[in-house]
PDB file with SEQRES, HELIX, SHEET and CRYST1 records, atoms N, CA, C and O in Angstrom:
SEQRES   1 A   67  ASN HIS ALA THR LYS ALA ARG GLN VAL LEU GLN VAL CYS          
SEQRES   2 A   67  GLU ARG ASN LEU GLN ASP ALA THR GLN LEU ASN TYR ASP          
SEQRES   3 A   67  PHE ARG ASN PRO PHE VAL VAL CYS GLY ALA THR PHE THR          
SEQRES   4 A   67  PRO ILE TYR CYS GLY GLN LYS GLU VAL SER CYS PRO TYR          
SEQRES   5 A   67  CYS MET ALA ARG PHE VAL PRO ASP ILE ALA GLY LYS LEU          
SEQRES   6 A   67  CYS SER                                                      
HELIX    1 AA1 HIS A    2  ARG A   15  1                                  14    
HELIX    2 AA2 PRO A   59  ILE A   61  5                                   3    
SHEET    1 AA1 2 PHE A  31  VAL A  33  0                                        
SHEET    2 AA1 2 PRO A  40  TYR A  42 -1                                        
SHEET    1 AA2 2 VAL A  48  SER A  49  0                                        
SHEET    2 AA2 2 ARG A  56  PHE A  57 -1                                        
CRYST1    1.000    1.000    1.000  90.00  90.00  90.00 P 1           1          
ATOM      1  N   ASN A   1     -27.341  10.990  16.261  1.00  0.00           N  
ATOM      2  CA  ASN A   1     -26.237  12.016  16.136  1.00  0.00           C  
ATOM      3  C   ASN A   1     -25.030  11.297  15.598  1.00  0.00           C  
ATOM      4  O   ASN A   1     -24.646  10.273  16.162  1.00  0.00           O  
ATOM      5  N   HIS A   2     -24.424  11.761  14.564  1.00  0.00           N  
ATOM      6  CA  HIS A   2     -23.298  11.247  13.863  1.00  0.00           C  
ATOM      7  C   HIS A   2     -22.010  11.096  14.759  1.00  0.00           C  
ATOM      8  O   HIS A   2     -21.292  10.096  14.741  1.00  0.00           O  
ATOM      9  N   ALA A   3     -21.797  12.231  15.560  1.00  0.00           N  
ATOM     10  CA  ALA A   3     -20.643  12.210  16.371  1.00  0.00           C  
ATOM     11  C   ALA A   3     -20.717  11.112  17.452  1.00  0.00           C  
ATOM     12  O   ALA A   3     -19.718  10.462  17.760  1.00  0.00           O  
ATOM     13  N   THR A   4     -21.898  10.925  18.007  1.00  0.00           N  
ATOM     14  CA  THR A   4     -22.057   9.881  19.056  1.00  0.00           C  
ATOM     15  C   THR A   4     -21.739   8.559  18.418  1.00  0.00           C  
ATOM     16  O   THR A   4     -20.931   7.791  18.941  1.00  0.00           O  
ATOM     17  N   LYS A   5     -22.361   8.282  17.295  1.00  0.00           N  
ATOM     18  CA  LYS A   5     -22.156   7.043  16.641  1.00  0.00           C  
ATOM     19  C   LYS A   5     -20.719   6.814  16.311  1.00  0.00           C  
ATOM     20  O   LYS A   5     -20.212   5.714  16.535  1.00  0.00           O  
ATOM     21  N   ALA A   6     -19.994   7.858  15.757  1.00  0.00           N  
ATOM     22  CA  ALA A   6     -18.581   7.658  15.466  1.00  0.00           C  
ATOM     23  C   ALA A   6     -17.808   7.325  16.741  1.00  0.00           C  
ATOM     24  O   ALA A   6     -16.912   6.482  16.705  1.00  0.00           O  
ATOM     25  N   ARG A   7     -18.123   7.951  17.840  1.00  0.00           N  
ATOM     26  CA  ARG A   7     -17.395   7.636  19.117  1.00  0.00           C  
ATOM     27  C   ARG A   7     -17.622   6.292  19.452  1.00  0.00           C  
ATOM     28  O   ARG A   7     -16.668   5.638  19.874  1.00  0.00           O  
ATOM     29  N   GLN A   8     -18.852   5.711  19.322  1.00  0.00           N  
ATOM     30  CA  GLN A   8     -19.182   4.400  19.708  1.00  0.00           C  
ATOM     31  C   GLN A   8     -18.360   3.441  18.817  1.00  0.00           C  
ATOM     32  O   GLN A   8     -17.723   2.529  19.344  1.00  0.00           O  
ATOM     33  N   VAL A   9     -18.360   3.621  17.517  1.00  0.00           N  
ATOM     34  CA  VAL A   9     -17.593   2.821  16.670  1.00  0.00           C  
ATOM     35  C   VAL A   9     -16.081   2.758  17.037  1.00  0.00           C  
ATOM     36  O   VAL A   9     -15.484   1.682  17.065  1.00  0.00           O  
ATOM     37  N   LEU A  10     -15.524   3.868  17.299  1.00  0.00           N  
ATOM     38  CA  LEU A  10     -14.184   4.005  17.720  1.00  0.00           C  
ATOM     39  C   LEU A  10     -13.862   3.137  19.055  1.00  0.00           C  
ATOM     40  O   LEU A  10     -12.859   2.434  19.173  1.00  0.00           O  
ATOM     41  N   GLN A  11     -14.792   3.283  19.964  1.00  0.00           N  
ATOM     42  CA  GLN A  11     -14.631   2.555  21.236  1.00  0.00           C  
ATOM     43  C   GLN A  11     -14.588   1.072  21.001  1.00  0.00           C  
ATOM     44  O   GLN A  11     -13.734   0.366  21.537  1.00  0.00           O  
ATOM     45  N   VAL A  12     -15.532   0.596  20.182  1.00  0.00           N  
ATOM     46  CA  VAL A  12     -15.555  -0.778  19.813  1.00  0.00           C  
ATOM     47  C   VAL A  12     -14.292  -1.362  19.147  1.00  0.00           C  
ATOM     48  O   VAL A  12     -13.814  -2.468  19.404  1.00  0.00           O  
ATOM     49  N   CYS A  13     -13.829  -0.492  18.281  1.00  0.00           N  
ATOM     50  CA  CYS A  13     -12.629  -0.809  17.463  1.00  0.00           C  
ATOM     51  C   CYS A  13     -11.352  -0.828  18.372  1.00  0.00           C  
ATOM     52  O   CYS A  13     -10.464  -1.661  18.190  1.00  0.00           O  
ATOM     53  N   GLU A  14     -11.296   0.094  19.331  1.00  0.00           N  
ATOM     54  CA  GLU A  14     -10.131   0.181  20.248  1.00  0.00           C  
ATOM     55  C   GLU A  14     -10.195  -0.993  21.193  1.00  0.00           C  
ATOM     56  O   GLU A  14      -9.139  -1.433  21.646  1.00  0.00           O  
ATOM     57  N   ARG A  15     -11.316  -1.520  21.517  1.00  0.00           N  
ATOM     58  CA  ARG A  15     -11.428  -2.651  22.458  1.00  0.00           C  
ATOM     59  C   ARG A  15     -11.017  -3.999  21.803  1.00  0.00           C  
ATOM     60  O   ARG A  15     -10.428  -4.862  22.454  1.00  0.00           O  
ATOM     61  N   ASN A  16     -11.348  -4.151  20.493  1.00  0.00           N  
ATOM     62  CA  ASN A  16     -11.146  -5.263  19.717  1.00  0.00           C  
ATOM     63  C   ASN A  16     -10.001  -5.089  18.674  1.00  0.00           C  
ATOM     64  O   ASN A  16     -10.274  -5.248  17.484  1.00  0.00           O  
ATOM     65  N   LEU A  17      -8.812  -4.790  19.035  1.00  0.00           N  
ATOM     66  CA  LEU A  17      -7.697  -4.532  18.131  1.00  0.00           C  
ATOM     67  C   LEU A  17      -7.332  -5.865  17.434  1.00  0.00           C  
ATOM     68  O   LEU A  17      -7.004  -6.859  18.082  1.00  0.00           O  
ATOM     69  N   GLN A  18      -7.401  -5.842  16.135  1.00  0.00           N  
ATOM     70  CA  GLN A  18      -7.021  -7.008  15.314  1.00  0.00           C  
ATOM     71  C   GLN A  18      -6.827  -6.476  13.783  1.00  0.00           C  
ATOM     72  O   GLN A  18      -7.503  -5.576  13.285  1.00  0.00           O  
ATOM     73  N   ASP A  19      -5.863  -7.138  13.175  1.00  0.00           N  
ATOM     74  CA  ASP A  19      -5.630  -6.937  11.835  1.00  0.00           C  
ATOM     75  C   ASP A  19      -6.357  -7.967  10.960  1.00  0.00           C  
ATOM     76  O   ASP A  19      -5.916  -9.115  10.899  1.00  0.00           O  
ATOM     77  N   ALA A  20      -7.417  -7.615  10.303  1.00  0.00           N  
ATOM     78  CA  ALA A  20      -8.167  -8.540   9.557  1.00  0.00           C  
ATOM     79  C   ALA A  20      -7.402  -8.972   8.311  1.00  0.00           C  
ATOM     80  O   ALA A  20      -7.637 -10.069   7.804  1.00  0.00           O  
ATOM     81  N   THR A  21      -6.519  -8.164   7.816  1.00  0.00           N  
ATOM     82  CA  THR A  21      -5.802  -8.565   6.612  1.00  0.00           C  
ATOM     83  C   THR A  21      -4.327  -8.319   6.915  1.00  0.00           C  
ATOM     84  O   THR A  21      -3.959  -7.225   7.342  1.00  0.00           O  
ATOM     85  N   GLN A  22      -3.497  -9.302   6.703  1.00  0.00           N  
ATOM     86  CA  GLN A  22      -2.078  -9.138   6.970  1.00  0.00           C  
ATOM     87  C   GLN A  22      -1.498  -8.386   5.709  1.00  0.00           C  
ATOM     88  O   GLN A  22      -1.839  -8.735   4.579  1.00  0.00           O  
ATOM     89  N   LEU A  23      -0.654  -7.394   5.911  1.00  0.00           N  
ATOM     90  CA  LEU A  23      -0.060  -6.711   4.809  1.00  0.00           C  
ATOM     91  C   LEU A  23       1.453  -6.902   4.778  1.00  0.00           C  
ATOM     92  O   LEU A  23       2.139  -6.916   5.800  1.00  0.00           O  
ATOM     93  N   ASN A  24       1.950  -7.055   3.487  1.00  0.00           N  
ATOM     94  CA  ASN A  24       3.423  -7.196   3.336  1.00  0.00           C  
ATOM     95  C   ASN A  24       3.989  -5.789   3.236  1.00  0.00           C  
ATOM     96  O   ASN A  24       4.089  -5.197   2.161  1.00  0.00           O  
ATOM     97  N   TYR A  25       4.361  -5.274   4.433  1.00  0.00           N  
ATOM     98  CA  TYR A  25       4.650  -3.807   4.518  1.00  0.00           C  
ATOM     99  C   TYR A  25       5.510  -3.623   5.806  1.00  0.00           C  
ATOM    100  O   TYR A  25       5.257  -4.213   6.856  1.00  0.00           O  
ATOM    101  N   ASP A  26       6.503  -2.793   5.645  1.00  0.00           N  
ATOM    102  CA  ASP A  26       7.442  -2.397   6.753  1.00  0.00           C  
ATOM    103  C   ASP A  26       7.310  -0.833   6.861  1.00  0.00           C  
ATOM    104  O   ASP A  26       7.912  -0.101   6.075  1.00  0.00           O  
ATOM    105  N   PHE A  27       6.535  -0.367   7.821  1.00  0.00           N  
ATOM    106  CA  PHE A  27       6.332   1.092   8.009  1.00  0.00           C  
ATOM    107  C   PHE A  27       7.582   1.825   8.393  1.00  0.00           C  
ATOM    108  O   PHE A  27       7.529   3.054   8.432  1.00  0.00           O  
ATOM    109  N   ARG A  28       8.685   1.215   8.675  1.00  0.00           N  
ATOM    110  CA  ARG A  28       9.942   1.907   8.969  1.00  0.00           C  
ATOM    111  C   ARG A  28      10.769   2.204   7.711  1.00  0.00           C  
ATOM    112  O   ARG A  28      11.684   3.024   7.774  1.00  0.00           O  
ATOM    113  N   ASN A  29      10.492   1.595   6.628  1.00  0.00           N  
ATOM    114  CA  ASN A  29      11.312   1.687   5.479  1.00  0.00           C  
ATOM    115  C   ASN A  29      10.434   2.416   4.304  1.00  0.00           C  
ATOM    116  O   ASN A  29       9.367   1.970   3.881  1.00  0.00           O  
ATOM    117  N   PRO A  30      11.012   3.507   3.892  1.00  0.00           N  
ATOM    118  CA  PRO A  30      10.360   4.267   2.737  1.00  0.00           C  
ATOM    119  C   PRO A  30      10.199   3.384   1.520  1.00  0.00           C  
ATOM    120  O   PRO A  30      11.057   2.577   1.165  1.00  0.00           O  
ATOM    121  N   PHE A  31       9.042   3.587   0.900  1.00  0.00           N  
ATOM    122  CA  PHE A  31       8.675   2.792  -0.269  1.00  0.00           C  
ATOM    123  C   PHE A  31       7.820   3.547  -1.169  1.00  0.00           C  
ATOM    124  O   PHE A  31       7.290   4.606  -0.834  1.00  0.00           O  
ATOM    125  N   VAL A  32       7.671   2.951  -2.426  1.00  0.00           N  
ATOM    126  CA  VAL A  32       6.607   3.369  -3.447  1.00  0.00           C  
ATOM    127  C   VAL A  32       5.883   2.150  -3.701  1.00  0.00           C  
ATOM    128  O   VAL A  32       6.343   1.041  -3.430  1.00  0.00           O  
ATOM    129  N   VAL A  33       4.633   2.370  -4.277  1.00  0.00           N  
ATOM    130  CA  VAL A  33       3.795   1.218  -4.511  1.00  0.00           C  
ATOM    131  C   VAL A  33       3.893   0.841  -5.983  1.00  0.00           C  
ATOM    132  O   VAL A  33       3.930   1.730  -6.834  1.00  0.00           O  
ATOM    133  N   CYS A  34       3.937  -0.522  -6.331  1.00  0.00           N  
ATOM    134  CA  CYS A  34       4.010  -0.929  -7.710  1.00  0.00           C  
ATOM    135  C   CYS A  34       2.682  -0.626  -8.333  1.00  0.00           C  
ATOM    136  O   CYS A  34       1.635  -0.921  -7.756  1.00  0.00           O  
ATOM    137  N   GLY A  35       2.712  -0.009  -9.564  1.00  0.00           N  
ATOM    138  CA  GLY A  35       1.448   0.301 -10.226  1.00  0.00           C  
ATOM    139  C   GLY A  35       0.702  -0.833 -10.687  1.00  0.00           C  
ATOM    140  O   GLY A  35      -0.470  -0.663 -11.021  1.00  0.00           O  
ATOM    141  N   ALA A  36       1.255  -2.023 -10.751  1.00  0.00           N  
ATOM    142  CA  ALA A  36       0.542  -3.272 -11.342  1.00  0.00           C  
ATOM    143  C   ALA A  36       0.129  -4.195 -10.170  1.00  0.00           C  
ATOM    144  O   ALA A  36      -1.013  -4.645 -10.084  1.00  0.00           O  
ATOM    145  N   THR A  37       1.064  -4.446  -9.311  1.00  0.00           N  
ATOM    146  CA  THR A  37       0.732  -5.500  -8.325  1.00  0.00           C  
ATOM    147  C   THR A  37       0.315  -4.802  -6.975  1.00  0.00           C  
ATOM    148  O   THR A  37      -0.128  -5.507  -6.068  1.00  0.00           O  
ATOM    149  N   PHE A  38       0.431  -3.552  -6.824  1.00  0.00           N  
ATOM    150  CA  PHE A  38       0.184  -2.774  -5.610  1.00  0.00           C  
ATOM    151  C   PHE A  38       0.858  -3.269  -4.326  1.00  0.00           C  
ATOM    152  O   PHE A  38       0.318  -3.237  -3.220  1.00  0.00           O  
ATOM    153  N   THR A  39       2.150  -3.751  -4.590  1.00  0.00           N  
ATOM    154  CA  THR A  39       2.921  -4.150  -3.522  1.00  0.00           C  
ATOM    155  C   THR A  39       4.040  -3.120  -3.295  1.00  0.00           C  
ATOM    156  O   THR A  39       4.408  -2.413  -4.234  1.00  0.00           O  
ATOM    157  N   PRO A  40       4.575  -3.018  -2.106  1.00  0.00           N  
ATOM    158  CA  PRO A  40       5.516  -1.999  -1.866  1.00  0.00           C  
ATOM    159  C   PRO A  40       6.901  -2.337  -2.528  1.00  0.00           C  
ATOM    160  O   PRO A  40       7.342  -3.486  -2.529  1.00  0.00           O  
ATOM    161  N   ILE A  41       7.544  -1.300  -3.076  1.00  0.00           N  
ATOM    162  CA  ILE A  41       8.859  -1.492  -3.531  1.00  0.00           C  
ATOM    163  C   ILE A  41       9.786  -0.601  -2.664  1.00  0.00           C  
ATOM    164  O   ILE A  41       9.815   0.620  -2.821  1.00  0.00           O  
ATOM    165  N   TYR A  42      10.521  -1.230  -1.772  1.00  0.00           N  
ATOM    166  CA  TYR A  42      11.280  -0.534  -0.761  1.00  0.00           C  
ATOM    167  C   TYR A  42      12.520   0.091  -1.275  1.00  0.00           C  
ATOM    168  O   TYR A  42      13.098  -0.358  -2.264  1.00  0.00           O  
ATOM    169  N   CYS A  43      12.952   1.169  -0.584  1.00  0.00           N  
ATOM    170  CA  CYS A  43      14.339   1.954  -0.991  1.00  0.00           C  
ATOM    171  C   CYS A  43      15.332   0.912  -1.153  1.00  0.00           C  
ATOM    172  O   CYS A  43      15.474   0.074  -0.263  1.00  0.00           O  
ATOM    173  N   GLY A  44      16.061   0.885  -2.249  1.00  0.00           N  
ATOM    174  CA  GLY A  44      17.146   0.001  -2.472  1.00  0.00           C  
ATOM    175  C   GLY A  44      16.778  -1.222  -3.361  1.00  0.00           C  
ATOM    176  O   GLY A  44      17.660  -1.862  -3.932  1.00  0.00           O  
ATOM    177  N   GLN A  45      15.516  -1.522  -3.463  1.00  0.00           N  
ATOM    178  CA  GLN A  45      15.033  -2.671  -4.311  1.00  0.00           C  
ATOM    179  C   GLN A  45      15.039  -2.295  -5.755  1.00  0.00           C  
ATOM    180  O   GLN A  45      14.896  -1.115  -6.074  1.00  0.00           O  
ATOM    181  N   LYS A  46      15.200  -3.259  -6.667  1.00  0.00           N  
ATOM    182  CA  LYS A  46      15.127  -2.910  -8.030  1.00  0.00           C  
ATOM    183  C   LYS A  46      13.660  -2.579  -8.499  1.00  0.00           C  
ATOM    184  O   LYS A  46      12.669  -3.144  -8.037  1.00  0.00           O  
ATOM    185  N   GLU A  47      13.632  -1.616  -9.455  1.00  0.00           N  
ATOM    186  CA  GLU A  47      12.340  -1.198  -9.975  1.00  0.00           C  
ATOM    187  C   GLU A  47      12.532  -0.695 -11.330  1.00  0.00           C  
ATOM    188  O   GLU A  47      13.635  -0.303 -11.714  1.00  0.00           O  
ATOM    189  N   VAL A  48      11.433  -0.693 -12.106  1.00  0.00           N  
ATOM    190  CA  VAL A  48      11.372  -0.201 -13.457  1.00  0.00           C  
ATOM    191  C   VAL A  48      10.433   0.911 -13.521  1.00  0.00           C  
ATOM    192  O   VAL A  48       9.460   0.859 -12.770  1.00  0.00           O  
ATOM    193  N   SER A  49      10.578   1.958 -14.339  1.00  0.00           N  
ATOM    194  CA  SER A  49       9.609   3.003 -14.482  1.00  0.00           C  
ATOM    195  C   SER A  49       9.108   3.149 -15.920  1.00  0.00           C  
ATOM    196  O   SER A  49       9.823   2.897 -16.890  1.00  0.00           O  
ATOM    197  N   CYS A  50       7.891   3.552 -16.002  1.00  0.00           N  
ATOM    198  CA  CYS A  50       7.365   3.783 -17.327  1.00  0.00           C  
ATOM    199  C   CYS A  50       7.846   5.111 -17.794  1.00  0.00           C  
ATOM    200  O   CYS A  50       7.728   6.100 -17.071  1.00  0.00           O  
ATOM    201  N   PRO A  51       8.377   5.168 -18.958  1.00  0.00           N  
ATOM    202  CA  PRO A  51       8.884   6.381 -19.595  1.00  0.00           C  
ATOM    203  C   PRO A  51       7.842   7.479 -19.820  1.00  0.00           C  
ATOM    204  O   PRO A  51       8.162   8.668 -19.821  1.00  0.00           O  
ATOM    205  N   TYR A  52       6.583   7.052 -20.011  1.00  0.00           N  
ATOM    206  CA  TYR A  52       5.532   7.937 -20.347  1.00  0.00           C  
ATOM    207  C   TYR A  52       4.950   8.589 -19.130  1.00  0.00           C  
ATOM    208  O   TYR A  52       4.845   9.814 -19.086  1.00  0.00           O  
ATOM    209  N   CYS A  53       4.561   7.812 -18.126  1.00  0.00           N  
ATOM    210  CA  CYS A  53       3.842   8.376 -16.868  1.00  0.00           C  
ATOM    211  C   CYS A  53       4.674   8.333 -15.566  1.00  0.00           C  
ATOM    212  O   CYS A  53       4.231   8.763 -14.501  1.00  0.00           O  
ATOM    213  N   MET A  54       5.909   7.789 -15.710  1.00  0.00           N  
ATOM    214  CA  MET A  54       6.840   7.696 -14.662  1.00  0.00           C  
ATOM    215  C   MET A  54       6.294   6.762 -13.430  1.00  0.00           C  
ATOM    216  O   MET A  54       6.880   6.759 -12.348  1.00  0.00           O  
ATOM    217  N   ALA A  55       5.237   6.043 -13.654  1.00  0.00           N  
ATOM    218  CA  ALA A  55       4.759   4.999 -12.611  1.00  0.00           C  
ATOM    219  C   ALA A  55       5.935   4.006 -12.416  1.00  0.00           C  
ATOM    220  O   ALA A  55       6.721   3.776 -13.335  1.00  0.00           O  
ATOM    221  N   ARG A  56       6.032   3.458 -11.265  1.00  0.00           N  
ATOM    222  CA  ARG A  56       7.030   2.537 -10.844  1.00  0.00           C  
ATOM    223  C   ARG A  56       6.457   1.195 -10.741  1.00  0.00           C  
ATOM    224  O   ARG A  56       5.297   1.041 -10.361  1.00  0.00           O  
ATOM    225  N   PHE A  57       7.282   0.132 -11.091  1.00  0.00           N  
ATOM    226  CA  PHE A  57       6.855  -1.264 -11.135  1.00  0.00           C  
ATOM    227  C   PHE A  57       7.952  -2.112 -10.567  1.00  0.00           C  
ATOM    228  O   PHE A  57       9.114  -1.713 -10.489  1.00  0.00           O  
ATOM    229  N   VAL A  58       7.551  -3.288 -10.174  1.00  0.00           N  
ATOM    230  CA  VAL A  58       8.579  -4.369  -9.880  1.00  0.00           C  
ATOM    231  C   VAL A  58       9.112  -4.817 -11.157  1.00  0.00           C  
ATOM    232  O   VAL A  58       8.420  -4.701 -12.169  1.00  0.00           O  
ATOM    233  N   PRO A  59      10.316  -5.335 -11.202  1.00  0.00           N  
ATOM    234  CA  PRO A  59      10.995  -5.748 -12.435  1.00  0.00           C  
ATOM    235  C   PRO A  59      10.238  -6.853 -13.172  1.00  0.00           C  
ATOM    236  O   PRO A  59      10.349  -6.914 -14.396  1.00  0.00           O  
ATOM    237  N   ASP A  60       9.515  -7.687 -12.546  1.00  0.00           N  
ATOM    238  CA  ASP A  60       8.697  -8.738 -13.215  1.00  0.00           C  
ATOM    239  C   ASP A  60       7.744  -8.139 -14.272  1.00  0.00           C  
ATOM    240  O   ASP A  60       7.411  -8.820 -15.241  1.00  0.00           O  
ATOM    241  N   ILE A  61       7.315  -6.915 -14.107  1.00  0.00           N  
ATOM    242  CA  ILE A  61       6.318  -6.245 -14.904  1.00  0.00           C  
ATOM    243  C   ILE A  61       7.086  -5.590 -16.133  1.00  0.00           C  
ATOM    244  O   ILE A  61       6.379  -5.130 -17.029  1.00  0.00           O  
ATOM    245  N   ALA A  62       8.258  -5.519 -16.241  1.00  0.00           N  
ATOM    246  CA  ALA A  62       8.902  -4.830 -17.310  1.00  0.00           C  
ATOM    247  C   ALA A  62       8.466  -5.382 -18.644  1.00  0.00           C  
ATOM    248  O   ALA A  62       8.357  -6.598 -18.801  1.00  0.00           O  
ATOM    249  N   GLY A  63       8.212  -4.513 -19.617  1.00  0.00           N  
ATOM    250  CA  GLY A  63       7.725  -4.830 -20.933  1.00  0.00           C  
ATOM    251  C   GLY A  63       6.205  -4.912 -20.965  1.00  0.00           C  
ATOM    252  O   GLY A  63       5.639  -5.066 -22.047  1.00  0.00           O  
ATOM    253  N   LYS A  64       5.518  -4.817 -19.826  1.00  0.00           N  
ATOM    254  CA  LYS A  64       4.065  -4.840 -19.769  1.00  0.00           C  
ATOM    255  C   LYS A  64       3.508  -3.496 -19.164  1.00  0.00           C  
ATOM    256  O   LYS A  64       2.380  -3.432 -18.675  1.00  0.00           O  
ATOM    257  N   LEU A  65       4.296  -2.520 -19.223  1.00  0.00           N  
ATOM    258  CA  LEU A  65       4.065  -1.278 -18.608  1.00  0.00           C  
ATOM    259  C   LEU A  65       2.868  -0.568 -19.162  1.00  0.00           C  
ATOM    260  O   LEU A  65       2.678  -0.554 -20.378  1.00  0.00           O  
ATOM    261  N   CYS A  66       2.063   0.013 -18.337  1.00  0.00           N  
ATOM    262  CA  CYS A  66       0.918   0.848 -18.637  1.00  0.00           C  
ATOM    263  C   CYS A  66       0.091   0.235 -19.872  1.00  0.00           C  
ATOM    264  O   CYS A  66      -0.162   0.891 -20.882  1.00  0.00           O  
ATOM    265  N   SER A  67      -0.266  -0.980 -19.693  1.00  0.00           N  
ATOM    266  CA  SER A  67      -1.066  -1.699 -20.793  1.00  0.00           C  
ATOM    267  C   SER A  67      -2.514  -1.421 -20.495  1.00  0.00           C  
ATOM    268  O   SER A  67      -3.393  -1.880 -21.224  1.00  0.00           O  
TER     269      SER A  67                                                      
END                                                                             
């Protein structure tokens, strides 16, 4: 039964809480994700936008947008 298996998996996960991958992320601060590096760009940080698709990028990516 799929529901039983799902409950078992959840129980194992709840007993063994750990972050396998550390993320560079602050859940309390609103952000958008850079379209090239997939890193968060937090409110107030500098960013550049593609004039064609409006995707947002970190300033290091300026001039290489939507390639």
